[in-house]
CHARMM-style PDB file with segment names, atoms N, HN, CA, C and O in Angstrom:
ATOM      1  N   MET     1     117.657 128.864  41.322  1.00  0.00      PROA
ATOM      2  CA  MET     1     117.384 128.756  39.902  1.00  0.00      PROA
ATOM      3  C   MET     1     116.795 130.082  39.409  1.00  0.00      PROA
ATOM      4  O   MET     1     115.839 130.586  39.999  1.00  0.00      PROA
ATOM      5  N   PRO     2     117.350 130.647  38.344  1.00  0.00      PROA
ATOM      6  CA  PRO     2     116.830 131.932  37.863  1.00  0.00      PROA
ATOM      7  C   PRO     2     115.477 131.765  37.177  1.00  0.00      PROA
ATOM      8  O   PRO     2     115.088 130.667  36.779  1.00  0.00      PROA
ATOM      9  N   LYS     3     114.783 132.878  37.054  1.00  0.00      PROA
ATOM     10  HN  LYS     3     115.099 133.770  37.377  1.00  0.00      PROA
ATOM     11  CA  LYS     3     113.488 132.869  36.380  1.00  0.00      PROA
ATOM     12  C   LYS     3     113.675 132.614  34.887  1.00  0.00      PROA
ATOM     13  O   LYS     3     114.707 132.951  34.307  1.00  0.00      PROA
ATOM     14  N   MET     4     112.668 132.019  34.287  1.00  0.00      PROA
ATOM     15  HN  MET     4     111.830 131.745  34.758  1.00  0.00      PROA
ATOM     16  CA  MET     4     112.682 131.831  32.844  1.00  0.00      PROA
ATOM     17  C   MET     4     112.329 133.158  32.180  1.00  0.00      PROA
ATOM     18  O   MET     4     111.537 133.938  32.711  1.00  0.00      PROA
ATOM     19  N   LYS     5     112.918 133.405  31.024  1.00  0.00      PROA
ATOM     20  HN  LYS     5     113.561 132.772  30.593  1.00  0.00      PROA
ATOM     21  CA  LYS     5     112.682 134.669  30.336  1.00  0.00      PROA
ATOM     22  C   LYS     5     111.601 134.502  29.274  1.00  0.00      PROA
ATOM     23  O   LYS     5     111.514 133.471  28.606  1.00  0.00      PROA
ATOM     24  N   THR     6     110.787 135.532  29.136  1.00  0.00      PROA
ATOM     25  HN  THR     6     110.857 136.370  29.678  1.00  0.00      PROA
ATOM     26  CA  THR     6     109.772 135.586  28.093  1.00  0.00      PROA
ATOM     27  C   THR     6     110.390 136.182  26.843  1.00  0.00      PROA
ATOM     28  O   THR     6     111.099 137.186  26.915  1.00  0.00      PROA
ATOM     29  N   ARG     7     110.124 135.568  25.693  1.00  0.00      PROA
ATOM     30  HN  ARG     7     109.548 134.752  25.634  1.00  0.00      PROA
ATOM     31  CA  ARG     7     110.557 136.158  24.422  1.00  0.00      PROA
ATOM     32  C   ARG     7     109.627 137.321  24.122  1.00  0.00      PROA
ATOM     33  O   ARG     7     108.450 137.120  23.823  1.00  0.00      PROA
ATOM     34  N   LYS     8     110.147 138.526  24.199  1.00  0.00      PROA
ATOM     35  HN  LYS     8     111.103 138.690  24.442  1.00  0.00      PROA
ATOM     36  CA  LYS     8     109.307 139.716  24.060  1.00  0.00      PROA
ATOM     37  C   LYS     8     108.713 139.844  22.663  1.00  0.00      PROA
ATOM     38  O   LYS     8     107.614 140.375  22.506  1.00  0.00      PROA
ATOM     39  N   SER     9     109.421 139.366  21.653  1.00  0.00      PROA
ATOM     40  HN  SER     9     110.314 138.935  21.780  1.00  0.00      PROA
ATOM     41  CA  SER     9     108.862 139.431  20.304  1.00  0.00      PROA
ATOM     42  C   SER     9     107.634 138.536  20.187  1.00  0.00      PROA
ATOM     43  O   SER     9     106.675 138.890  19.501  1.00  0.00      PROA
ATOM     44  N   ALA    10     107.651 137.385  20.845  1.00  0.00      PROA
ATOM     45  HN  ALA    10     108.430 137.098  21.403  1.00  0.00      PROA
ATOM     46  CA  ALA    10     106.487 136.495  20.825  1.00  0.00      PROA
ATOM     47  C   ALA    10     105.359 137.060  21.676  1.00  0.00      PROA
ATOM     48  O   ALA    10     104.188 136.892  21.335  1.00  0.00      PROA
ATOM     49  N   ALA    11     105.690 137.725  22.774  1.00  0.00      PROA
ATOM     50  HN  ALA    11     106.642 137.861  23.051  1.00  0.00      PROA
ATOM     51  CA  ALA    11     104.664 138.288  23.652  1.00  0.00      PROA
ATOM     52  C   ALA    11     103.872 139.380  22.943  1.00  0.00      PROA
ATOM     53  O   ALA    11     102.698 139.589  23.249  1.00  0.00      PROA
ATOM     54  N   LYS    12     104.500 140.078  21.999  1.00  0.00      PROA
ATOM     55  HN  LYS    12     105.453 139.908  21.751  1.00  0.00      PROA
ATOM     56  CA  LYS    12     103.805 141.118  21.253  1.00  0.00      PROA
ATOM     57  C   LYS    12     102.924 140.536  20.140  1.00  0.00      PROA
ATOM     58  O   LYS    12     101.992 141.197  19.683  1.00  0.00      PROA
ATOM     59  N   ARG    13     103.210 139.317  19.707  1.00  0.00      PROA
ATOM     60  HN  ARG    13     103.967 138.780  20.078  1.00  0.00      PROA
ATOM     61  CA  ARG    13     102.510 138.740  18.562  1.00  0.00      PROA
ATOM     62  C   ARG    13     101.338 137.851  18.930  1.00  0.00      PROA
ATOM     63  O   ARG    13     100.480 137.594  18.086  1.00  0.00      PROA
ATOM     64  N   PHE    14     101.278 137.376  20.162  1.00  0.00      PROA
ATOM     65  HN  PHE    14     101.976 137.585  20.847  1.00  0.00      PROA
ATOM     66  CA  PHE    14     100.242 136.422  20.555  1.00  0.00      PROA
ATOM     67  C   PHE    14      99.413 136.983  21.689  1.00  0.00      PROA
ATOM     68  O   PHE    14      99.929 137.657  22.580  1.00  0.00      PROA
ATOM     69  N   ARG    15      98.098 136.693  21.645  1.00  0.00      PROA
ATOM     70  HN  ARG    15      97.679 136.145  20.921  1.00  0.00      PROA
ATOM     71  CA  ARG    15      97.183 137.089  22.709  1.00  0.00      PROA
ATOM     72  C   ARG    15      96.439 135.852  23.174  1.00  0.00      PROA
ATOM     73  O   ARG    15      96.256 134.903  22.411  1.00  0.00      PROA
ATOM     74  N   LEU    16      96.016 135.866  24.415  1.00  0.00      PROA
ATOM     75  HN  LEU    16      96.164 136.637  25.034  1.00  0.00      PROA
ATOM     76  CA  LEU    16      95.322 134.733  25.007  1.00  0.00      PROA
ATOM     77  C   LEU    16      93.823 135.000  25.034  1.00  0.00      PROA
ATOM     78  O   LEU    16      93.394 136.081  25.437  1.00  0.00      PROA
ATOM     79  N   THR    17      93.022 134.024  24.609  1.00  0.00      PROA
ATOM     80  HN  THR    17      93.370 133.146  24.282  1.00  0.00      PROA
ATOM     81  CA  THR    17      91.574 134.161  24.684  1.00  0.00      PROA
ATOM     82  C   THR    17      91.095 133.701  26.053  1.00  0.00      PROA
ATOM     83  O   THR    17      91.876 133.187  26.854  1.00  0.00      PROA
ATOM     84  N   GLY    18      89.824 133.887  26.311  1.00  0.00      PROA
ATOM     85  HN  GLY    18      89.190 134.305  25.661  1.00  0.00      PROA
ATOM     86  CA  GLY    18      89.273 133.477  27.590  1.00  0.00      PROA
ATOM     87  C   GLY    18      89.260 131.977  27.783  1.00  0.00      PROA
ATOM     88  O   GLY    18      89.301 131.495  28.915  1.00  0.00      PROA
ATOM     89  N   SER    19      89.202 131.232  26.686  1.00  0.00      PROA
ATOM     90  HN  SER    19      89.168 131.624  25.767  1.00  0.00      PROA
ATOM     91  CA  SER    19      89.176 129.772  26.790  1.00  0.00      PROA
ATOM     92  C   SER    19      90.571 129.165  26.796  1.00  0.00      PROA
ATOM     93  O   SER    19      90.710 127.944  26.869  1.00  0.00      PROA
ATOM     94  N   GLY    20      91.614 130.002  26.721  1.00  0.00      PROA
ATOM     95  HN  GLY    20      91.501 130.994  26.661  1.00  0.00      PROA
ATOM     96  CA  GLY    20      92.980 129.498  26.803  1.00  0.00      PROA
ATOM     97  C   GLY    20      93.660 129.278  25.469  1.00  0.00      PROA
ATOM     98  O   GLY    20      94.768 128.744  25.431  1.00  0.00      PROA
ATOM     99  N   LYS    21      93.025 129.676  24.363  1.00  0.00      PROA
ATOM    100  HN  LYS    21      92.125 130.110  24.394  1.00  0.00      PROA
ATOM    101  CA  LYS    21      93.655 129.533  23.059  1.00  0.00      PROA
ATOM    102  C   LYS    21      94.547 130.735  22.786  1.00  0.00      PROA
ATOM    103  O   LYS    21      94.326 131.820  23.325  1.00  0.00      PROA
ATOM    104  N   LEU    22      95.553 130.537  21.947  1.00  0.00      PROA
ATOM    105  HN  LEU    22      95.732 129.656  21.509  1.00  0.00      PROA
ATOM    106  CA  LEU    22      96.426 131.630  21.543  1.00  0.00      PROA
ATOM    107  C   LEU    22      95.989 132.124  20.171  1.00  0.00      PROA
ATOM    108  O   LEU    22      95.755 131.332  19.258  1.00  0.00      PROA
ATOM    109  N   VAL    23      95.883 133.443  20.037  1.00  0.00      PROA
ATOM    110  HN  VAL    23      96.073 134.087  20.778  1.00  0.00      PROA
ATOM    111  CA  VAL    23      95.439 134.063  18.798  1.00  0.00      PROA
ATOM    112  C   VAL    23      96.606 134.829  18.204  1.00  0.00      PROA
ATOM    113  O   VAL    23      97.369 135.481  18.916  1.00  0.00      PROA
ATOM    114  N   ARG    24      96.733 134.739  16.882  1.00  0.00      PROA
ATOM    115  HN  ARG    24      96.113 134.209  16.303  1.00  0.00      PROA
ATOM    116  CA  ARG    24      97.799 135.442  16.175  1.00  0.00      PROA
ATOM    117  C   ARG    24      97.199 136.192  14.995  1.00  0.00      PROA
ATOM    118  O   ARG    24      96.066 135.933  14.588  1.00  0.00      PROA
ATOM    119  N   ARG    25      97.965 137.112  14.459  1.00  0.00      PROA
ATOM    120  HN  ARG    25      98.885 137.322  14.789  1.00  0.00      PROA
ATOM    121  CA  ARG    25      97.531 137.854  13.285  1.00  0.00      PROA
ATOM    122  C   ARG    25      97.948 137.086  12.034  1.00  0.00      PROA
ATOM    123  O   ARG    25      99.011 136.467  12.007  1.00  0.00      PROA
ATOM    124  N   CYS    26      97.114 137.127  11.008  1.00  0.00      PROA
ATOM    125  HN  CYS    26      96.250 137.630  11.030  1.00  0.00      PROA
ATOM    126  CA  CYS    26      97.431 136.440   9.762  1.00  0.00      PROA
ATOM    127  C   CYS    26      98.566 137.155   9.033  1.00  0.00      PROA
ATOM    128  O   CYS    26      98.700 138.377   9.110  1.00  0.00      PROA
ATOM    129  N   ALA    27      99.368 136.384   8.334  1.00  0.00      PROA
ATOM    130  HN  ALA    27      99.260 135.392   8.271  1.00  0.00      PROA
ATOM    131  CA  ALA    27     100.516 136.923   7.610  1.00  0.00      PROA
ATOM    132  C   ALA    27     100.092 137.452   6.241  1.00  0.00      PROA
ATOM    133  O   ALA    27      98.987 137.178   5.773  1.00  0.00      PROA
ATOM    134  N   PHE    28     100.978 138.207   5.610  1.00  0.00      PROA
ATOM    135  HN  PHE    28     101.876 138.429   5.990  1.00  0.00      PROA
ATOM    136  CA  PHE    28     100.849 138.701   4.229  1.00  0.00      PROA
ATOM    137  C   PHE    28      99.759 139.746   4.061  1.00  0.00      PROA
ATOM    138  O   PHE    28      99.195 139.851   2.972  1.00  0.00      PROA
ATOM    139  N   GLY    29      99.434 140.525   5.086  1.00  0.00      PROA
ATOM    140  HN  GLY    29      99.892 140.440   5.971  1.00  0.00      PROA
ATOM    141  CA  GLY    29      98.363 141.489   4.936  1.00  0.00      PROA
ATOM    142  C   GLY    29      98.745 142.920   5.241  1.00  0.00      PROA
ATOM    143  O   GLY    29      97.859 143.749   5.451  1.00  0.00      PROA
ATOM    144  N   LYS    30     100.021 143.246   5.274  1.00  0.00      PROA
ATOM    145  HN  LYS    30     100.741 142.573   5.103  1.00  0.00      PROA
ATOM    146  CA  LYS    30     100.429 144.585   5.680  1.00  0.00      PROA
ATOM    147  C   LYS    30     100.904 145.471   4.528  1.00  0.00      PROA
ATOM    148  O   LYS    30     100.643 146.674   4.533  1.00  0.00      PROA
ATOM    149  N   HSD    31     101.585 144.907   3.558  1.00  0.00      PROA
ATOM    150  HN  HSD    31     101.797 143.930   3.553  1.00  0.00      PROA
ATOM    151  CA  HSD    31     102.099 145.746   2.472  1.00  0.00      PROA
ATOM    152  C   HSD    31     102.099 144.937   1.182  1.00  0.00      PROA
ATOM    153  O   HSD    31     101.845 143.733   1.192  1.00  0.00      PROA
ATOM    154  N   LEU    32     102.385 145.611   0.072  1.00  0.00      PROA
ATOM    155  HN  LEU    32     102.591 146.590   0.064  1.00  0.00      PROA
ATOM    156  CA  LEU    32     102.324 145.028  -1.275  1.00  0.00      PROA
ATOM    157  C   LEU    32     100.930 144.473  -1.574  1.00  0.00      PROA
ATOM    158  O   LEU    32     100.792 143.393  -2.149  1.00  0.00      PROA
ATOM    159  N   LEU    33      99.901 145.222  -1.178  1.00  0.00      PROA
ATOM    160  HN  LEU    33     100.013 146.100  -0.711  1.00  0.00      PROA
ATOM    161  CA  LEU    33      98.531 144.737  -1.307  1.00  0.00      PROA
ATOM    162  C   LEU    33      97.952 144.944  -2.702  1.00  0.00      PROA
ATOM    163  O   LEU    33      96.888 144.408  -3.009  1.00  0.00      PROA
ATOM    164  N   VAL    34      98.630 145.710  -3.549  1.00  0.00      PROA
ATOM    165  HN  VAL    34      99.495 146.146  -3.299  1.00  0.00      PROA
ATOM    166  CA  VAL    34      98.136 145.943  -4.902  1.00  0.00      PROA
ATOM    167  C   VAL    34      98.161 144.642  -5.695  1.00  0.00      PROA
ATOM    168  O   VAL    34      97.301 144.416  -6.546  1.00  0.00      PROA
ATOM    169  N   ASN    35      99.137 143.791  -5.421  1.00  0.00      PROA
ATOM    170  HN  ASN    35      99.836 143.974  -4.730  1.00  0.00      PROA
ATOM    171  CA  ASN    35      99.300 142.553  -6.175  1.00  0.00      PROA
ATOM    172  C   ASN    35      98.379 141.439  -5.696  1.00  0.00      PROA
ATOM    173  O   ASN    35      98.333 140.382  -6.325  1.00  0.00      PROA
ATOM    174  N   LYS    36      97.651 141.635  -4.612  1.00  0.00      PROA
ATOM    175  HN  LYS    36      97.689 142.494  -4.101  1.00  0.00      PROA
ATOM    176  CA  LYS    36      96.835 140.578  -4.027  1.00  0.00      PROA
ATOM    177  C   LYS    36      95.363 140.822  -4.333  1.00  0.00      PROA
ATOM    178  O   LYS    36      94.918 141.967  -4.421  1.00  0.00      PROA
ATOM    179  N   GLY    37      94.625 139.755  -4.492  1.00  0.00      PROA
ATOM    180  HN  GLY    37      94.986 138.825  -4.421  1.00  0.00      PROA
ATOM    181  CA  GLY    37      93.208 139.852  -4.790  1.00  0.00      PROA
ATOM    182  C   GLY    37      92.407 140.289  -3.573  1.00  0.00      PROA
ATOM    183  O   GLY    37      92.879 140.204  -2.439  1.00  0.00      PROA
ATOM    184  N   SER    38      91.183 140.758  -3.825  1.00  0.00      PROA
ATOM    185  HN  SER    38      90.799 140.826  -4.746  1.00  0.00      PROA
ATOM    186  CA  SER    38      90.378 141.280  -2.723  1.00  0.00      PROA
ATOM    187  C   SER    38      89.949 140.180  -1.763  1.00  0.00      PROA
ATOM    188  O   SER    38      89.879 140.414  -0.557  1.00  0.00      PROA
ATOM    189  N   SER    39      89.662 138.990  -2.268  1.00  0.00      PROA
ATOM    190  HN  SER    39      89.719 138.800  -3.248  1.00  0.00      PROA
ATOM    191  CA  SER    39      89.263 137.901  -1.367  1.00  0.00      PROA
ATOM    192  C   SER    39      90.434 137.469  -0.494  1.00  0.00      PROA
ATOM    193  O   SER    39      90.247 137.140   0.677  1.00  0.00      PROA
ATOM    194  N   ARG    40      91.627 137.469  -1.053  1.00  0.00      PROA
ATOM    195  HN  ARG    40      91.778 137.737  -2.004  1.00  0.00      PROA
ATOM    196  CA  ARG    40      92.817 137.133  -0.260  1.00  0.00      PROA
ATOM    197  C   ARG    40      93.071 138.184   0.807  1.00  0.00      PROA
ATOM    198  O   ARG    40      93.441 137.851   1.933  1.00  0.00      PROA
ATOM    199  N   LYS    41      92.874 139.458   0.460  1.00  0.00      PROA
ATOM    200  HN  LYS    41      92.574 139.729  -0.454  1.00  0.00      PROA
ATOM    201  CA  LYS    41      93.070 140.531   1.441  1.00  0.00      PROA
ATOM    202  C   LYS    41      92.043 140.453   2.559  1.00  0.00      PROA
ATOM    203  O   LYS    41      92.374 140.709   3.716  1.00  0.00      PROA
ATOM    204  N   ARG    42      90.810 140.105   2.237  1.00  0.00      PROA
ATOM    205  HN  ARG    42      90.541 139.896   1.297  1.00  0.00      PROA
ATOM    206  CA  ARG    42      89.799 139.920   3.283  1.00  0.00      PROA
ATOM    207  C   ARG    42      90.155 138.759   4.196  1.00  0.00      PROA
ATOM    208  O   ARG    42      89.951 138.833   5.408  1.00  0.00      PROA
ATOM    209  N   ARG    43      90.681 137.699   3.626  1.00  0.00      PROA
ATOM    210  HN  ARG    43      90.847 137.640   2.641  1.00  0.00      PROA
ATOM    211  CA  ARG    43      91.010 136.509   4.409  1.00  0.00      PROA
ATOM    212  C   ARG    43      92.139 136.773   5.401  1.00  0.00      PROA
ATOM    213  O   ARG    43      92.122 136.231   6.506  1.00  0.00      PROA
ATOM    214  N   VAL    44      93.110 137.587   5.032  1.00  0.00      PROA
ATOM    215  HN  VAL    44      93.124 138.028   4.135  1.00  0.00      PROA
ATOM    216  CA  VAL    44      94.248 137.831   5.922  1.00  0.00      PROA
ATOM    217  C   VAL    44      94.054 139.062   6.801  1.00  0.00      PROA
ATOM    218  O   VAL    44      94.963 139.443   7.540  1.00  0.00      PROA
ATOM    219  N   LYS    45      92.883 139.687   6.729  1.00  0.00      PROA
ATOM    220  HN  LYS    45      92.145 139.378   6.128  1.00  0.00      PROA
ATOM    221  CA  LYS    45      92.647 140.893   7.523  1.00  0.00      PROA
ATOM    222  C   LYS    45      92.529 140.587   9.010  1.00  0.00      PROA
ATOM    223  O   LYS    45      93.014 141.356   9.841  1.00  0.00      PROA
ATOM    224  N   GLY    46      91.900 139.491   9.348  1.00  0.00      PROA
ATOM    225  HN  GLY    46      91.506 138.866   8.673  1.00  0.00      PROA
ATOM    226  CA  GLY    46      91.609 139.194  10.742  1.00  0.00      PROA
ATOM    227  C   GLY    46      92.716 138.433  11.442  1.00  0.00      PROA
ATOM    228  O   GLY    46      93.890 138.518  11.080  1.00  0.00      PROA
ATOM    229  N   SER    47      92.310 137.692  12.448  1.00  0.00      PROA
ATOM    230  HN  SER    47      91.357 137.623  12.742  1.00  0.00      PROA
ATOM    231  CA  SER    47      93.260 136.904  13.219  1.00  0.00      PROA
ATOM    232  C   SER    47      92.846 135.444  13.172  1.00  0.00      PROA
ATOM    233  O   SER    47      91.725 135.120  12.781  1.00  0.00      PROA
ATOM    234  N   SER    48      93.759 134.563  13.573  1.00  0.00      PROA
ATOM    235  HN  SER    48      94.670 134.827  13.890  1.00  0.00      PROA
ATOM    236  CA  SER    48      93.460 133.141  13.586  1.00  0.00      PROA
ATOM    237  C   SER    48      94.087 132.513  14.819  1.00  0.00      PROA
ATOM    238  O   SER    48      94.941 133.108  15.475  1.00  0.00      PROA
ATOM    239  N   VAL    49      93.647 131.304  15.118  1.00  0.00      PROA
ATOM    240  HN  VAL    49      92.953 130.821  14.585  1.00  0.00      PROA
ATOM    241  CA  VAL    49      94.112 130.589  16.302  1.00  0.00      PROA
ATOM    242  C   VAL    49      95.393 129.840  15.951  1.00  0.00      PROA
ATOM    243  O   VAL    49      95.528 129.319  14.844  1.00  0.00      PROA
ATOM    244  N   VAL    50      96.325 129.789  16.885  1.00  0.00      PROA
ATOM    245  HN  VAL    50      96.215 130.212  17.784  1.00  0.00      PROA
ATOM    246  CA  VAL    50      97.575 129.060  16.680  1.00  0.00      PROA
ATOM    247  C   VAL    50      97.256 127.574  16.564  1.00  0.00      PROA
ATOM    248  O   VAL    50      96.481 127.037  17.355  1.00  0.00      PROA
ATOM    249  N   HSD    51      97.849 126.919  15.585  1.00  0.00      PROA
ATOM    250  HN  HSD    51      98.478 127.355  14.942  1.00  0.00      PROA
ATOM    251  CA  HSD    51      97.594 125.503  15.345  1.00  0.00      PROA
ATOM    252  C   HSD    51      98.174 124.655  16.470  1.00  0.00      PROA
ATOM    253  O   HSD    51      99.156 125.033  17.111  1.00  0.00      PROA
ATOM    254  N   SER    52      97.554 123.512  16.696  1.00  0.00      PROA
ATOM    255  HN  SER    52      96.757 123.206  16.176  1.00  0.00      PROA
ATOM    256  CA  SER    52      97.969 122.658  17.817  1.00  0.00      PROA
ATOM    257  C   SER    52      99.393 122.141  17.661  1.00  0.00      PROA
ATOM    258  O   SER    52     100.066 121.892  18.661  1.00  0.00      PROA
ATOM    259  N   SER    53      99.869 121.972  16.427  1.00  0.00      PROA
ATOM    260  HN  SER    53      99.322 122.174  15.614  1.00  0.00      PROA
ATOM    261  CA  SER    53     101.233 121.493  16.231  1.00  0.00      PROA
ATOM    262  C   SER    53     102.272 122.566  16.550  1.00  0.00      PROA
ATOM    263  O   SER    53     103.440 122.242  16.764  1.00  0.00      PROA
ATOM    264  N   ASP    54     101.871 123.831  16.585  1.00  0.00      PROA
ATOM    265  HN  ASP    54     100.923 124.095  16.411  1.00  0.00      PROA
ATOM    266  CA  ASP    54     102.793 124.916  16.908  1.00  0.00      PROA
ATOM    267  C   ASP    54     102.722 125.346  18.364  1.00  0.00      PROA
ATOM    268  O   ASP    54     103.536 126.157  18.806  1.00  0.00      PROA
ATOM    269  N   MET    55     101.762 124.819  19.119  1.00  0.00      PROA
ATOM    270  HN  MET    55     101.101 124.160  18.761  1.00  0.00      PROA
ATOM    271  CA  MET    55     101.547 125.282  20.493  1.00  0.00      PROA
ATOM    272  C   MET    55     102.756 125.042  21.389  1.00  0.00      PROA
ATOM    273  O   MET    55     103.055 125.882  22.238  1.00  0.00      PROA
ATOM    274  N   ALA    56     103.457 123.928  21.230  1.00  0.00      PROA
ATOM    275  HN  ALA    56     103.213 123.245  20.540  1.00  0.00      PROA
ATOM    276  CA  ALA    56     104.597 123.623  22.096  1.00  0.00      PROA
ATOM    277  C   ALA    56     105.697 124.655  21.916  1.00  0.00      PROA
ATOM    278  O   ALA    56     106.324 125.065  22.893  1.00  0.00      PROA
ATOM    279  N   ARG    57     105.942 125.082  20.678  1.00  0.00      PROA
ATOM    280  HN  ARG    57     105.433 124.749  19.885  1.00  0.00      PROA
ATOM    281  CA  ARG    57     106.981 126.086  20.427  1.00  0.00      PROA
ATOM    282  C   ARG    57     106.595 127.444  20.995  1.00  0.00      PROA
ATOM    283  O   ARG    57     107.438 128.158  21.536  1.00  0.00      PROA
ATOM    284  N   VAL    58     105.328 127.798  20.871  1.00  0.00      PROA
ATOM    285  HN  VAL    58     104.643 127.218  20.431  1.00  0.00      PROA
ATOM    286  CA  VAL    58     104.881 129.092  21.391  1.00  0.00      PROA
ATOM    287  C   VAL    58     104.897 129.082  22.914  1.00  0.00      PROA
ATOM    288  O   VAL    58     105.280 130.074  23.534  1.00  0.00      PROA
ATOM    289  N   ARG    59     104.490 127.982  23.518  1.00  0.00      PROA
ATOM    290  HN  ARG    59     104.179 127.176  23.014  1.00  0.00      PROA
ATOM    291  CA  ARG    59     104.503 127.882  24.980  1.00  0.00      PROA
ATOM    292  C   ARG    59     105.911 127.980  25.542  1.00  0.00      PROA
ATOM    293  O   ARG    59     106.109 128.532  26.624  1.00  0.00      PROA
ATOM    294  N   ALA    60     106.895 127.448  24.815  1.00  0.00      PROA
ATOM    295  HN  ALA    60     106.735 127.000  23.936  1.00  0.00      PROA
ATOM    296  CA  ALA    60     108.281 127.531  25.277  1.00  0.00      PROA
ATOM    297  C   ALA    60     108.771 128.975  25.270  1.00  0.00      PROA
ATOM    298  O   ALA    60     109.610 129.346  26.091  1.00  0.00      PROA
ATOM    299  N   GLN    61     108.260 129.787  24.359  1.00  0.00      PROA
ATOM    300  HN  GLN    61     107.579 129.486  23.692  1.00  0.00      PROA
ATOM    301  CA  GLN    61     108.678 131.183  24.288  1.00  0.00      PROA
ATOM    302  C   GLN    61     107.935 132.066  25.273  1.00  0.00      PROA
ATOM    303  O   GLN    61     108.415 133.144  25.621  1.00  0.00      PROA
ATOM    304  N   LEU    62     106.761 131.621  25.730  1.00  0.00      PROA
ATOM    305  HN  LEU    62     106.371 130.745  25.447  1.00  0.00      PROA
ATOM    306  CA  LEU    62     105.938 132.412  26.648  1.00  0.00      PROA
ATOM    307  C   LEU    62     105.683 131.611  27.922  1.00  0.00      PROA
ATOM    308  O   LEU    62     104.576 131.106  28.107  1.00  0.00      PROA
ATOM    309  N   PRO    63     106.667 131.482  28.799  1.00  0.00      PROA
ATOM    310  CA  PRO    63     106.499 130.601  29.958  1.00  0.00      PROA
ATOM    311  C   PRO    63     105.488 131.104  30.976  1.00  0.00      PROA
ATOM    312  O   PRO    63     104.946 130.297  31.731  1.00  0.00      PROA
ATOM    313  N   TYR    64     105.212 132.396  31.029  1.00  0.00      PROA
ATOM    314  HN  TYR    64     105.652 133.051  30.415  1.00  0.00      PROA
ATOM    315  CA  TYR    64     104.311 132.936  32.050  1.00  0.00      PROA
ATOM    316  C   TYR    64     102.962 133.356  31.498  1.00  0.00      PROA
ATOM    317  O   TYR    64     102.192 134.022  32.191  1.00  0.00      PROA
ATOM    318  N   MET    65     102.660 132.976  30.253  1.00  0.00      PROA
ATOM    319  HN  MET    65     103.285 132.436  29.690  1.00  0.00      PROA
ATOM    320  CA  MET    65     101.338 133.235  29.695  1.00  0.00      PROA
ATOM    321  C   MET    65     100.373 132.264  30.354  1.00  0.00      PROA
ATOM    322  O   MET    65     100.709 131.092  30.528  1.00  0.00      PROA
ATOM    323  N   GLY    66      99.205 132.711  30.718  1.00  0.00      PROA
ATOM    324  HN  GLY    66      98.932 133.663  30.577  1.00  0.00      PROA
ATOM    325  CA  GLY    66      98.291 131.893  31.504  1.00  0.00      PROA
ATOM    326  C   GLY    66      97.440 130.942  30.694  1.00  0.00      PROA
ATOM    327  O   GLY    66      96.234 130.858  30.923  1.00  0.00      PROA
ATOM    328  N   TYR    67      98.031 130.219  29.750  1.00  0.00      PROA
ATOM    329  HN  TYR    67      99.011 130.287  29.564  1.00  0.00      PROA
ATOM    330  CA  TYR    67      97.266 129.313  28.910  1.00  0.00      PROA
ATOM    331  C   TYR    67      96.936 128.030  29.663  1.00  0.00      PROA
ATOM    332  O   TYR    67      97.561 127.693  30.669  1.00  0.00      PROA
ATOM    333  N   LEU    68      95.941 127.332  29.146  1.00  0.00      PROA
ATOM    334  HN  LEU    68      95.433 127.605  28.329  1.00  0.00      PROA
ATOM    335  CA  LEU    68      95.560 126.046  29.723  1.00  0.00      PROA
ATOM    336  C   LEU    68      96.523 124.975  29.247  1.00  0.00      PROA
ATOM    337  O   LEU    68      96.944 124.997  28.090  1.00  0.00      PROA
ATOM    338  N   LYS    69      96.870 124.067  30.089  1.00  0.00      PROA
ATOM    339  HN  LYS    69      96.528 124.050  31.028  1.00  0.00      PROA
ATOM    340  CA  LYS    69      97.819 123.022  29.715  1.00  0.00      PROA
ATOM    341  C   LYS    69      97.106 121.797  29.198  1.00  0.00      PROA
ATOM    342  OT1 LYS    69      97.751 120.813  28.835  1.00  0.00      PROA
TER     343      LYS     69
END
C-alpha cells in the first residue's frame, strides 16, 4: 500500500500547537485594507484555532501531522 500524500497547500497554512490544536491565519487581512475599519483590521491581524466542525477535513489533508485524535 503506498503512503498517503500530504496536501502541501494545507501544510503551509496550518500549524500545530503544543496541545494538539490546529492554528490558521485569519482571512481578509492582506490587501484592500483601505476599505476596512481599524477594528476589523485588528481582529484579522492574528491567528485563530480551526473550528471543530472543520477538523475532519483538515486532518484528511494532513495525514502525518502529529495532532491529537
